[in-house]
LUMVOPA-881360 format. One record per atom (N, C-alpha, C): atom name; residue in one letter; x, y, z. Coordinates in steps of 0.001 Angstrom, whole numbers, plus 500000, padded with zeros to 6 digits. Layout:
BEGIN
SITE, CA, a, X, Y, Z
...
//
This chain:
BEGIN
SITE, N, m, 449134, 663293, 528927
SITE, CA, m, 450100, 663506, 527870
SITE, C, m, 451206, 664438, 528364
SITE, N, t, 452361, 664238, 527838
SITE, CA, t, 453464, 665127, 528161
SITE, C, t, 453787, 665997, 526955
SITE, N, f, 454435, 667117, 527214
SITE, CA, f, 454870, 668006, 526137
SITE, C, f, 456091, 668773, 526622
SITE, N, r, 456856, 669267, 525677
SITE, CA, r, 458077, 670001, 526023
SITE, C, r, 457951, 671505, 525817
SITE, N, t, 457103, 671932, 524897
SITE, CA, t, 456947, 673353, 524602
SITE, C, t, 455462, 673711, 524553
SITE, N, p, 455129, 674971, 524759
SITE, CA, p, 453721, 675378, 524622
SITE, C, p, 453155, 675069, 523236
SITE, N, s, 453942, 675242, 522188
SITE, CA, s, 453418, 674969, 520840
SITE, C, s, 453136, 673481, 520657
SITE, N, e, 453926, 672624, 521278
SITE, CA, e, 453653, 671182, 521213
SITE, C, e, 452371, 670853, 521975
SITE, N, a, 452131, 671522, 523092
SITE, CA, a, 450906, 671301, 523856
SITE, C, a, 449679, 671710, 523047
SITE, N, v, 449758, 672847, 522370
SITE, CA, v, 448646, 673313, 521526
SITE, C, v, 448400, 672329, 520393
SITE, N, q, 449463, 671865, 519764
SITE, CA, q, 449320, 670906, 518655
SITE, C, q, 448644, 669631, 519139
SITE, N, k, 449047, 669112, 520291
SITE, CA, k, 448427, 667889, 520827
SITE, C, k, 446972, 668130, 521212
SITE, N, a, 446686, 669286, 521781
SITE, CA, a, 445310, 669587, 522186
SITE, C, a, 444388, 669716, 520981
SITE, N, n, 444880, 670300, 519902
SITE, CA, n, 444052, 670496, 518708
SITE, C, n, 444007, 669271, 517806
SITE, N, d, 444870, 668312, 518014
SITE, CA, d, 444947, 667122, 517168
SITE, C, d, 443989, 666049, 517673
SITE, N, t, 442727, 666390, 517746
SITE, CA, t, 441685, 665471, 518189
SITE, C, t, 440399, 665841, 517464
SITE, N, c, 439479, 664915, 517401
SITE, CA, c, 438216, 665213, 516723
SITE, C, c, 437232, 665918, 517661
SITE, N, y, 437643, 666168, 518902
SITE, CA, y, 436778, 666834, 519871
SITE, C, y, 437307, 668223, 520203
SITE, N, g, 436479, 669036, 520803
SITE, CA, g, 436897, 670376, 521180
SITE, C, g, 435923, 671033, 522137
SITE, N, l, 435540, 670328, 523189
SITE, CA, l, 434567, 670886, 524126
SITE, C, l, 435208, 671892, 525065
SITE, N, s, 436317, 671521, 525700
SITE, CA, s, 436921, 672434, 526669
SITE, C, s, 438418, 672191, 526772
SITE, N, a, 439093, 673173, 527355
SITE, CA, a, 440533, 673090, 527565
SITE, C, a, 440877, 673879, 528817
SITE, N, g, 441983, 673549, 529432
SITE, CA, g, 442456, 674271, 530606
SITE, C, g, 443919, 674627, 530442
SITE, N, i, 444264, 675828, 530857
SITE, CA, i, 445640, 676302, 530784
SITE, C, i, 446072, 676697, 532190
SITE, N, w, 447208, 676172, 532637
SITE, CA, w, 447767, 676546, 533922
SITE, C, w, 449130, 677179, 533693
SITE, N, t, 449296, 678404, 534158
SITE, CA, t, 450568, 679102, 534033
SITE, C, t, 450580, 680290, 534985
SITE, N, d, 451766, 680785, 535276
SITE, CA, d, 451887, 681980, 536111
SITE, C, d, 452039, 683244, 535266
SITE, N, k, 452029, 683101, 533963
SITE, CA, k, 452192, 684233, 533046
SITE, C, k, 450862, 684543, 532370
SITE, N, g, 450263, 685688, 532701
SITE, CA, g, 448982, 686071, 532111
SITE, C, g, 449043, 686208, 530604
SITE, N, s, 450122, 686753, 530088
SITE, CA, s, 450233, 686926, 528632
SITE, C, s, 450285, 685581, 527918
SITE, N, r, 450853, 684577, 528558
SITE, CA, r, 450920, 683237, 527967
SITE, C, r, 449525, 682631, 527849
SITE, N, i, 448670, 682904, 528831
SITE, CA, i, 447296, 682389, 528776
SITE, C, i, 446594, 682907, 527524
SITE, N, f, 446675, 684204, 527268
SITE, CA, f, 445998, 684779, 526107
SITE, C, f, 446587, 684250, 524801
SITE, N, k, 447892, 684108, 524740
SITE, CA, k, 448537, 683619, 523514
SITE, C, k, 448107, 682183, 523210
SITE, N, i, 448147, 681319, 524212
SITE, CA, i, 447794, 679912, 523995
SITE, C, i, 446296, 679762, 523750
SITE, N, a, 445476, 680479, 524508
SITE, CA, a, 444022, 680374, 524343
SITE, C, a, 443592, 680751, 522928
SITE, N, s, 444255, 681723, 522331
SITE, CA, s, 443880, 682139, 520980
SITE, C, s, 444201, 681080, 519934
SITE, N, q, 445034, 680111, 520284
SITE, CA, q, 445423, 679062, 519338
SITE, C, q, 444627, 677772, 519515
SITE, N, l, 443928, 677631, 520625
SITE, CA, l, 443193, 676397, 520909
SITE, C, l, 441827, 676395, 520240
SITE, N, k, 441424, 675236, 519748
SITE, CA, k, 440092, 675045, 519178
SITE, C, k, 439250, 674305, 520213
SITE, N, a, 438664, 675081, 521129
SITE, CA, a, 437823, 674515, 522178
SITE, C, a, 436702, 675493, 522474
SITE, N, g, 435562, 674962, 522857
SITE, CA, g, 434415, 675808, 523135
SITE, C, g, 434587, 676646, 524378
SITE, N, v, 435204, 676086, 525408
SITE, CA, v, 435456, 676781, 526663
SITE, C, v, 436926, 676587, 527000
SITE, N, i, 437582, 677660, 527393
SITE, CA, i, 438979, 677569, 527823
SITE, C, i, 439083, 678202, 529198
SITE, N, w, 439498, 677391, 530171
SITE, CA, w, 439666, 677875, 531533
SITE, C, w, 441118, 678256, 531766
SITE, N, a, 441337, 679279, 532579
SITE, CA, a, 442689, 679727, 532925
SITE, C, a, 442916, 679542, 534417
SITE, N, n, 443862, 678692, 534763
SITE, CA, n, 444237, 678406, 536150
SITE, C, n, 443076, 677909, 537002
SITE, N, t, 442118, 677274, 536371
SITE, CA, t, 440993, 676626, 537040
SITE, C, t, 440386, 675648, 536035
SITE, N, y, 439411, 674891, 536453
SITE, CA, y, 438755, 673978, 535521
SITE, C, y, 437337, 673723, 535976
SITE, N, n, 436433, 673645, 535013
SITE, CA, n, 435031, 673299, 535243
SITE, C, n, 434291, 674337, 536088
SITE, N, q, 434627, 675595, 535923
SITE, CA, q, 433916, 676690, 536586
SITE, C, q, 433054, 677390, 535535
SITE, N, f, 431767, 677501, 535791
SITE, CA, f, 430842, 678061, 534800
SITE, C, f, 430120, 679276, 535332
SITE, N, d, 429880, 680215, 534462
SITE, CA, d, 428993, 681344, 534716
SITE, C, d, 427744, 681069, 533890
SITE, N, p, 426580, 680935, 534511
SITE, CA, p, 425366, 680603, 533753
SITE, C, p, 425017, 681618, 532664
SITE, N, a, 425518, 682829, 532761
SITE, CA, a, 425229, 683836, 531745
SITE, C, a, 426156, 683718, 530539
SITE, N, s, 427161, 682866, 530625
SITE, CA, s, 428119, 682711, 529522
SITE, C, s, 427670, 681606, 528573
SITE, N, p, 427899, 681787, 527296
SITE, CA, p, 427558, 680729, 526344
SITE, C, p, 428487, 679531, 526510
SITE, N, f, 427981, 678339, 526216
SITE, CA, f, 428773, 677120, 526319
SITE, C, f, 428522, 676275, 525085
SITE, N, g, 429557, 675719, 524515
SITE, CA, g, 429448, 674831, 523370
SITE, C, g, 430831, 674433, 522904
SITE, N, g, 430879, 673498, 521969
SITE, CA, g, 432167, 672984, 521538
SITE, C, g, 432436, 673176, 520065
SITE, N, y, 433539, 672619, 519656
SITE, CA, y, 433957, 672605, 518259
SITE, C, y, 434059, 671154, 517803
SITE, N, k, 434131, 670969, 516519
SITE, CA, k, 434295, 669659, 515884
SITE, C, k, 433173, 668739, 516341
SITE, N, e, 433488, 667546, 516826
SITE, CA, e, 432450, 666584, 517217
SITE, C, e, 431931, 666801, 518630
SITE, N, s, 432278, 667914, 519235
SITE, CA, s, 431821, 668212, 520593
SITE, C, s, 430654, 669175, 520627
SITE, N, g, 430059, 669432, 519514
SITE, CA, g, 428868, 670264, 519572
SITE, C, g, 428708, 671181, 518397
SITE, N, f, 427520, 671696, 518310
SITE, CA, f, 427158, 672631, 517248
SITE, C, f, 426403, 673772, 517899
SITE, N, g, 426875, 674976, 517739
SITE, CA, g, 426197, 676122, 518324
SITE, C, g, 426549, 676297, 519790
SITE, N, r, 425759, 677118, 520466
SITE, CA, r, 426014, 677453, 521855
SITE, C, r, 424738, 677320, 522671
SITE, N, e, 424929, 676998, 523949
SITE, CA, e, 423853, 676969, 524922
SITE, C, e, 424180, 677998, 525986
SITE, N, g, 423155, 678537, 526623
SITE, CA, g, 423377, 679495, 527697
SITE, C, g, 423674, 680888, 527177
SITE, N, g, 423469, 681857, 528031
SITE, CA, g, 423735, 683239, 527660
SITE, C, g, 422850, 683713, 526518
SITE, N, r, 423129, 684895, 526023
SITE, CA, r, 422346, 685452, 524915
SITE, C, r, 422519, 684648, 523639
SITE, N, q, 423725, 684131, 523388
SITE, CA, q, 423988, 683347, 522181
SITE, C, q, 423155, 682069, 522168
SITE, N, g, 422946, 681466, 523321
SITE, CA, g, 422150, 680251, 523405
SITE, C, g, 420675, 680483, 523152
SITE, N, l, 420197, 681671, 523454
SITE, CA, l, 418784, 681991, 523227
SITE, C, l, 418497, 682399, 521790
SITE, N, a, 419500, 682779, 521044
SITE, CA, a, 419308, 683288, 519686
SITE, C, a, 418554, 682323, 518774
SITE, N, a, 418741, 681019, 518959
SITE, CA, a, 418065, 680036, 518112
SITE, C, a, 416558, 679990, 518372
SITE, N, y, 416126, 680521, 519516
SITE, CA, y, 414706, 680458, 519905
SITE, C, y, 413989, 681789, 519723
SITE, N, v, 414692, 682791, 519250
SITE, CA, v, 414107, 684128, 519149
SITE, C, v, 414056, 684565, 517692
SITE, N, k, 412923, 685118, 517309
SITE, CA, k, 412794, 685671, 515971
SITE, C, k, 412667, 687184, 516094
SITE, N, l, 413666, 687869, 515586
SITE, CA, l, 413655, 689323, 515625
SITE, C, l, 413015, 689830, 514344
SITE, N, g, 412278, 690854, 514457
SITE, CA, g, 411773, 691337, 513211
SITE, C, g, 410642, 692225, 513320
//
């Protein structure tokens, strides 16, 4: 897909029934944080793609998943505190 502005890119990325992951490529660090905060995706990569830390939670939004796997958040469904 093509886009002319960052806001158009965000609109196109969010205009889907899925939300597993997204990638942002830019030379401006502040732009990464601004755009990432607007995206509805479970994982957002900055200047890379498909790099995982096993200790980090992973999951999606919308039809791409429910809840999180991995990390402490992924274990929460299996632990009863009390």
